[in-house]
N, C-alpha and C positions, 0 to 999 in steps of 0.2 A: 624823138617822138616813137618811133618803131620800139625802142628800147622802154619808153614807158606804157605802150599798149601790153607788152610781153610779159612787164611786170604785173598792169592789172590782170592780164589773163590767168596769172600762175596764182594772185591772190583770189580769183573767182572760182579757178579750180580746187582751191584748197579751202575755201568756204563751202564749194559743192560737195567736194567728198566729204567736209566736214557733217554737212546736214544728209547727204545722201547713205552714211554708214548708219547714223541713228534711224532712218527709214527704213533701211532693209532690215536692221535689227527688230525696228518696232513691228514690219512687216510678218517677219519670221515670229516675233514673238505674237503678235496677233494671231496666228494659226496653231502656233506649238502651246502657249499658255491654255488659251480655250479649250483645245484637245486634250492636255494633260489634267486640267481643272473637268473638263466633263467626263473625262475616263475615269479620273478618282473619286468625283462625286458617285459616277454610276455605282463603281465596285462596292463603294462606301453604302451606298441606298438599298444596293442587293444585299449585302450583307444585313444591313438594318432591316429590311422589308422581313427578311427571312426569320431573323431571331425575332423580329415582333409578332410575327404570325404565328411562329411556334409559342412564344409566351401568351398570346391571349388565347390559343388553343389550349395550352396546360392549364392556365388558370382558369378559364371556364370549366375544365374537367373539373378541377380540385373542386370546387365550389359545388358541380353537381353532383359529385361523387360525396362530397359529405352531407348534402342534402340526403341522396336517398339511403345513406348509411344510417342518416338518424332516424329517418322515418321506418327502416328496415328496425333498426334498433329499439324504437320505440314499440315496434308491433311487437318484436321477442319479448320485450319486458313485460307488455301486456298480457303475451300468452304464458309466460312464466308465473303472472300473479294467479291468473286464473287456472292455472294446472294445480298450484298449491291446493284452490280450493275443489276441485272435481279429481283429482288424483284419487284411486280407491275407493271412489264412490261408484255406487251401482245408480244405474240409469233410472231405474222406478225410484228410488231416493231423492234423485236431483229433478225429476219430473214433478214430486211432490213439492220442492221449493221453488217451481219454476217462476212463480211472482217474485220472489225477493232475489232469486239470478236475474229474472229479466230487468226488474228496477238497478241492478248491479251494472249490467251490460249496458243499460242507457247512459247511466251515470259516467260511465269508461269512455264512452264516445261521444258525450256533449262536446266535447272542445278539442276534438280531434278530427278535424275536417279531411284528413286524409282516408280515414276508415269508413267504407261506405255501410259494413255490419260484420257483428260478431256471430258467429254459429255452434254450439256445442250441441254434437252428434253424438247418439249413442251407438253400442257396438253393433246396432241392428240397423243401422245406415238411417235411423228415423231421427229427426231433430228433436233435442232435449229443451232447449231455451235458445232464443234468438233474440239480440238486440233489435231487429228488424219489425217483428210483430209478436203480438200476444192475445190468445197462446200460440205458439209455435205451429206452424203448419204442418200437415203430412204430408211430408215430401221423403220419397225414398232417396238417399245420396249414397247408397251402396255400390253403385256403378261408377261413381266420380272417381277420376284417376288418383288424387291424392289420398280419398280414402281406402282406396285398394292397395296404395303404398303403405299408408301408416298400420292399416291391418297383417301387412306381411312384415314390416321393418319397426322397430322400436328406439326409441331415444334420439330420433332424427326429424328435424324439420323439413317440411317440402314447400317448394316454391312452384305454382302451377303458372302454366303456360297465359298469357292474356286471352281475355274471352269478354263476350258481352251479355250480360244478364238479361234473361227472359223478361222479368218483371218490370225492372225498369229502365231497359235499354241502355246499361252503362258498362263503360268498358273496365274492367278491374282484374286483379290478381290476386290469388289467394295465397296466404301464408298461413298453414297449418303445422298442429305437434298433435301426437297421439296421447292419449292419457291411460291407463289402468284400471281395471276393475277392482271389486274387492278382493276377488281370487287371484290377483296379479296378472290375469290373462288380459288380452285388448278389451278396454273399454270405450272407448270411442276416441271422438278428434274434437281437437279446437281448432276451429278456424276464422279466420279475421279477413276480409275483404276490403284490398286498398284501392282506393280509385285511381285510374290512370289519368283521370284530368286533372289530378292535384299535381301529380309532378307535371303536367302540361303546363299549367297556369306557371309553375315555378320557372319552366324553362323558357316562356314567354318574356317572362321579364328579363332572365337572363340573357335571351338573345336579343332584347330591343337596345342593349347598349353596345353590340357586337355586331355591326352589317357585316354580312355574308358568312355568319356561325350559324350552323343547326347542331342541335343535341338530339339525341334520342336514347332511351332505355330497351335493352333488349336482353332476350335472354339466350345462354350458350348456345342452342341449335338454331337460333336466328331468330324466333317470334321477336317482333317488335311491340313492347308494351306503351309506347307513345312516341312521337316527334315531332320538336318543334322548329322550323314552321312547317305547316300541315303542306300536304302535296295533295291534290286530288290525283285519284287513280294511281298513287304511289301503291307500292306492294306493302303488303304488311308482313314480309319477313326478309332478312338479308339473304342475298343469296350465298350459297356455300362456296362460291368462286371468288366473293367479295374480298379485297383485303384484307379486313378486321375479321372476318370467320377464317381465312387462311392462318390469320396469326394465331387466332383463338386453337384452331386445331392442331397448330403446332406445339400447345402447351404454355404459350407465355399468357399471362393472365392480365398483362398492360403493356401498352407500347403506345408508340408515335409514328404513324406513316404514312407514306403518300401514296395515293392511288386514285382509280375511278369508285366513287360511291355505286353500289346498285340500288339504290335508293331513288334518287335522283339523274344519276348518268355523269353527274358534275367531279371533275378531277377537284379532290380534294386533300388538305392536310389534316388527317384524324388521328385521334388522341383516344385511348380507352382504357377501361380500369376495371377490375372485378370488383362486385359490392361483398365485401366478407367473404364467405365459405359458400356462398348460393351461386347457382349457376345464371348468375344476373350482373349483367355488364352495363357500363355508362358510357356513352360515345360522344364526342365532340369533334365537329370537322368544321374547317374551313374552307371556303370556295377561292381555290387558286388562282380562276379565271379572274375575279373580280380583284385580289390582291395585288397579283402580275399587271391587270390592267390599268388600274392604278400608278403603278409603278413604271410603267414603260409610258403612260400619260405623262408623267411628270420628266422623265428623259426626253421625251418627244418636245416638251416644251423647251426644256434646257439647249436642246440642239437647235431649234429654229430662234431662240436668242443668239447662239453662238455662231449664226453662219456668217454675219456681217462682221469681221474681227475689228475692224476700222470704227465701225459705228460701234462696237462694243466699247472700245477705247474711248471714242469723243463721246459719248453718252454715258461714260463710266458715274460723272457724277450724278445725271438725273438716274441713271438705275439704282443708284445707292438711295436716291431722294424717294424713287419709287419703290424701292423694297421697304424703307423706312413707311412709307405711307400703307403700303401693303398690310405691313405689319400691324400699325396702328388698326387699320381696317379688320384686321385679322382679331385685333383683342377685342374691338367694340363689336365683332360679330359671336366673338365669345360670350361677350358680356351679354348681348342679346341673345343669342341661343339660352345661356345660364337663365336669365331672367324668363322668356318663354318656357322652359322645363318647369322652373321653379311656379311658375302659373299652373300650368299642366298639371302639376302634383298638388298643388293647394287645391286647383278644381276637382282633383279625382277624390281627395281625402273630403272635401265638401259633399262630393255625391256619393261618398261611402258613408259620411254622417247621415245624408238624407235617407239612405237605403236603411241605416240601422234605425232611424227615427220611424220608417216606414212599417219597418216589421214590427217595431214595441206599440208604433200606435194604432195598427192593423189589429193586434190581439187586444189592447186596450178597448177599441172600439167595438170589436165582437161582444165583449161581456157589457158594455155601455148602451149597447143597443139591445141586447137582450132586455136591459132593464127598462130601459124606453120602450122596448115592446109590452110587457107587462102594465106599467103605468097607463100607456095610451088606451090598451084594450080594456082595463078596470074602469081606467075614466070615463070611457064610452058607455060599459054596461052600467055604471052609477047614473048617469047621465039620466038613463031611460027612466030612472025609478025615485030620483031626488025633488025636491022643492024647485020654486023658479030661483031664490037665493042660491041654493046649492048648485044648481046648473051656471050661474055666475062664475061659482069657484072652481067649476071643473071645465067650463071653459078657459079661465085661468091656466089651468092644469094644462091641457091641453096645447095653449100657446106656448108654455114653458118646454113641453117636448117638442113643438116642433123646432123653436129655437135652438134647443138643446140638439138636435138631429141636424140643423144647418150647422152648427158649431163642431160637429163632429166631422161632417163634410167637407167643411173649410179646412180642419187639422189635416184631413187625409190629403186634400188636396194639395197641401204646403209639403207635405211628404211624398206628393207624386205615386200613393198608393189609391186613390180614389176611381173606381170606374164612371167613364164618361158617360152622365144621363144629362143629354140636351133635352132643354125646355126653351118653350117659346114665352118670352115675355117682353113688356115695354119698358125701354131705357128710361122713361119719365119716371118709372116707383124703384127700380134697378140702381141707378149709378147712384141718387142722394142717400140711398139705404146705405151704400160703400162708405159714407164718412167717417163714419166709426171706426170703421177698420182700418183708413189709410191716414188719419189724421196723428194715432201716436205714432206713426212712423216716419212722418215728417217732422215731429218736434216742433217746438215753439218759435223758430225761427222763420219756418216757409208756410206761407199763408195758400190755404186751400181753397180752390175756385172749381164748383163743380155747375156746368149749364148745359142743360136738354132742351132743344128747339122744342115748342108744343106738337108740331105736325110728325116728329120722328116717329118712324114707323118701328116695328117689333122685329127682332131677331131669335134665331133660335141657335142655342149655345149653351154649353154647360156652365151654369152660373157661379160653381165653387171656382171652376177654373178661369172666367173672367175675372173674377175677384182676386186670385193671385197676380195675373197679368197686371192688373192696376197696382196690386202692393209693387211687384217687381219694377215698374217704372217709376211707383212714388220713391223707391228706395235710390234707382240710379238718380233722380231729380234731387233728392238730398244729398247725396254725395257729389253731384255737380255743383251744389251750391253750401258750400262750407259756410259760408257769411251770411247767408239768410237769402230768400227772394220768394219767388211765386211759383205753385204749382198749379194748371187747369187742366181740367177734363171737360171735353164738350163735345154732344153728341149732337147730330144732324142728318138729316137725307142727303147721302151723296150726290152731287151735280158735277158735270162734266166727265171727261174721260176718266175711267175706273182701268185699274191694275189689272192685268191676268191673276185668276180666272173669270174674275167676275164680268157676268153679264146683267143686264135689265137693271132692275131698282135695288139700289145698294144703300147700308148705312155706315156710316162713319165716324169713331170715336178716336177724338185726338187728344193726345196729353202732353201739353208742353210745358217747359221749364226755361228761368231766365238766366241760366246757369252760364259755364263758358264756352257750351258747344264742343263737336266734335270734329279733329283734323279731317280734311277732305280726304287725303291719302287712304283713311282706314275707315272712312264710314260705310264703306261698300262690305267690310267684313264683321260688322256688328251682330248680324244675326245668327253667325257662326258659333255653333255650341264650342265653348271654352274661351274664345274669344272677349278681351276685355281691355277697355282702356286704362283701368285703376289700377295702383301701383301693387305691387306683388301683398298678397295677404290681406287686401281690401277688396277683391271682387273674384266670381268663380267663371263669369262669362255663362253661366245658363239662363239668367233672368232674359235676356232677348229673345234667347233661341226659344225659350217657354212661350213668349208672348207670340213668337211667329208659328210657331206648332199650334197654338191655340187657332189664330185665324186658319191656318192651311185646312185643320180639320173641320172646322165650320164651314167651308167653301170657299171663304174669303182670300185675304192678301193683308199685310204688313208693308210699311213703307217708313224713311225715317228722312227727314230731311234736318239740316243742321247749319249755322254759320257763327263760327269760331268768334267769341265774344258777346254772341246775340242769342245764346239757347239751343235748345233741342226740340223738336215736335215730332211725336211717333204717331203715326194713323194708323187704325185698325179698322178695316173694312169686312163688312159682313153682308150675307143676301139678305134682303127685306123680308118682312115674311107678315102674313097676317096675325093680328094679337088673337092667342086663345080665348074662347069666349069665356066668361064668368061663370060657374056653376050655378044654374038655376035651381028654383024650388024642387023640380023632377030628379033633379040629380042629388040633391040632399037627402030625398025621400026614398031613393033606391034602394040606400042600403038598409031600409027598414022593411023591405019584402021580404018574405017569407021564401027562402030557397030552397027546402025539401030535400035537401040532398044528404046522401050517405058518406061520410067523411072516416078515412082511417089517416089518424094524427100519428106523425112518428117525430118527436121532441124528446131529445134527452134532459132537456131543464125543467124542473117540475112547476117553477114559479111561471115559465114562460107558457109551458104546456096548460098549466090552470088556467089562465087567461085565456087563451086560445079556445080550450074547451068550452068556458063559458060563452066567449064572442060567437063562436060558431054555433053553440045551442040556442042563443039570442037570433042570430038569423035562420033559425029553424031548419039545422041541420042534426042529425043522430050523428054522434061521433064515437069511434073507439081510438083509446089511445095505446101507444107502444112507446118504448123510450129508447130502444135502438134499430138501426137499420137493419141488422139481422133478423130481429123480432117482428119487423114488419115483415120482413120477406116470410117466415116462418108461418106467419098470421094469414097470409095472402095463399100459401101453401096448402094450409088446413082446411080452409073455408072457399066452399063450391059459391057462396052467394056472394058476389064480389062487390065492393063498395062503389059509389058514383066517381070517388075521386081519392087518391092519394096526395096529402098535404104533407110534404118532410122536410126538415131542418137538412142544412149540407154537411157541418162540422159535427160528428159524433162519435164517440169513442169506439172502438171495434176494430175489427178487420173488414167493415164495410161503411162507408159513409151514405149521405143523401143522394149523391151522384151516381153511386155504385147501386142505389136501390133503384133508382129509376133507372137506369140502362139494364138494370135486370128487369124490371117490369116491361121495358119498351122490348124487349127480346121471347120476355114468357107469355106478357098479357099485353099485345098490343093495344088493345080495346080499352083498356083503364087510364082513362086521365091521369098526369101527375103535375102536381103544382109544388115548386120548391122555395125555400125560404133561406135567407142567410142574413147574417151580421157584418161577414168580411165583403166589404166593397171592391174588393180584387177578383171574388169569385164571380161576380154578375156576369162580366164580360166572357168569362172562359165558357161560363155553364150555359148563357145564350147562343154561343157558337155550337154548341150541341142540339141547339132547337130545342130546349126545354123551357116553360115559363117560368122564372123566377123573381120573387119580391125580395124588395130589401127589408131589413130589420131597423128600426118598425116602420112599419105600414099602417093606413087606417084602417077603419072598418070599410070604408067605402070601398078604398082599394082591393081591399082583400075580397069584399062580397063580388065586385066586379071581375076581379081575376077568376074566382071559382064560376062566375058564370060563364066567362070567355074560356075557359079551360074545358069545362063538361060540354060546352055547345061543341067545344071543336073536337072533341072525342077522344083520339088514340093517345098514347102518351107521347108526352114531349109536344 
């Protein structure tokens, strides 16, 4: 027995040793392997992070430098073409051709958003022609640094330090070139002003894809033309002791260095390069604190994961599984981010299209409104002198004018360039009338039902904006019901608890569909701009944000409820108000009274002026008409006997528009009332903020008569 036990003990010892050795080895390996792996990975990631940061800075510098070189090169080429035109010419000869030269300069800068203006200045320092104004203003440039440079130096270009213009408050940089007169002596300067904001916009797009990156454009002696991102209170020049300025002072035209930025005080990896032969440099800098913070954060996570070596080995399979899952989640996240970015880009493109459409429709609406003004005024004048049958025809013309005016406002509202004109109306009348606008959008597969409770109170809101909101809701409903369904608009007096900030009586307009609904996890985001649940390319995310903005501007609120599979309902809440009284006979006859006012009419359009002059005379006014704001100013200066009112258009040719004339009158003749008219809807809100009375084109004789009475009774200009 003792022998058997001894043999068993020996076997156990051998098995224990056989197990202990691997365990000890595993213990050593559980410490050594993670440390070796951690150290190797740390060195690798350190080198990779450093290399990546250098590559990002260098790549961004190349892009920014190429952009600056192209902008400067384009300006040089334009200056060379202008040099060929003006070199050897006298200032007197050039001034004789100012009109054609001005047209040439306008054509040159038309599609060049980087150019603020072009000036051709004579040897006496006075402008000969400019793309900015016609005729060129009488300004003395002889004290300008670039003018003195070209007067003393030949055949060299000059790049100015950045400065802010006195007229437009824009930050610009001048690139100038001298030319010779007929006698071969100094003949003047060609100066092209480049917008710093153009570079800033490009840098903002560049930096948006490079977190921690900063880009700036600066001159050799330190002044900063522009920088992105912007920093409140940042210096406007690089300090002489900054790393970049020291490197430039040492004669290096390009380089990559590390140091503390004198602009934001951050430690950065900085790269810079001279642009051509100019004292102009582009610099890019990567925030090293952010770079190394991410690096150390990554190492810290790996270290924490490597502390329990046995757990690391035990959970090797789970770690592998988790890594695989993380990789899948990362891929899903990347796909989601790509989709989100694509949607944002599509929304931005749509917004840009809307902006372009707004600019186009704004100009067209101005001319169209002028035409409607002529038709409306002449129809009113004819109505006073025709037979009863003719009056019916003229009434039809007036209704057509009102319809065209409304159509113009709807078009401008859709392009978001219509000034808000809140009005009080009954939904019993307004909502059924919107059916013709909504039905074509829904298509034949979606049924439309509009219901308004008979006791629904009136609301005050911009009608064109409300129609646009209903149109956006109809589009969303149509897209939610590809196989057809029903879209219902109901209006009633609101009952129960109201959403903030509403208090008191309110009206609710509810738009509901029978579509698939909105998931609960995203319904709280639907009113955010650019958020959409539609596939990429099928929505901008701007429709519901416009609806929310409409309610907010009207003092109300918007809510949304949805049940997946059972449709969506959007509720628009508005404060209730009293309906405006219909105009009575006394109101309709008010326009027939004789105003007995002396009016100075300032209008450049002969057709509009002719119809306004006849209308004002029909209202008992004595009218003097001039066709320019500057002519109106001169007329007022030449006559001591002032009129009772100045009625002026806003947009006119020349160096002064209607607003400029109104401000001139406010400063020099404060007792003289001014009334402005405009066909540009976006001008009305801006002019109203200046405390001037402004009327839209077209406006009826009643509105014009009431405005003349109101403004002349008020007294002073504006």
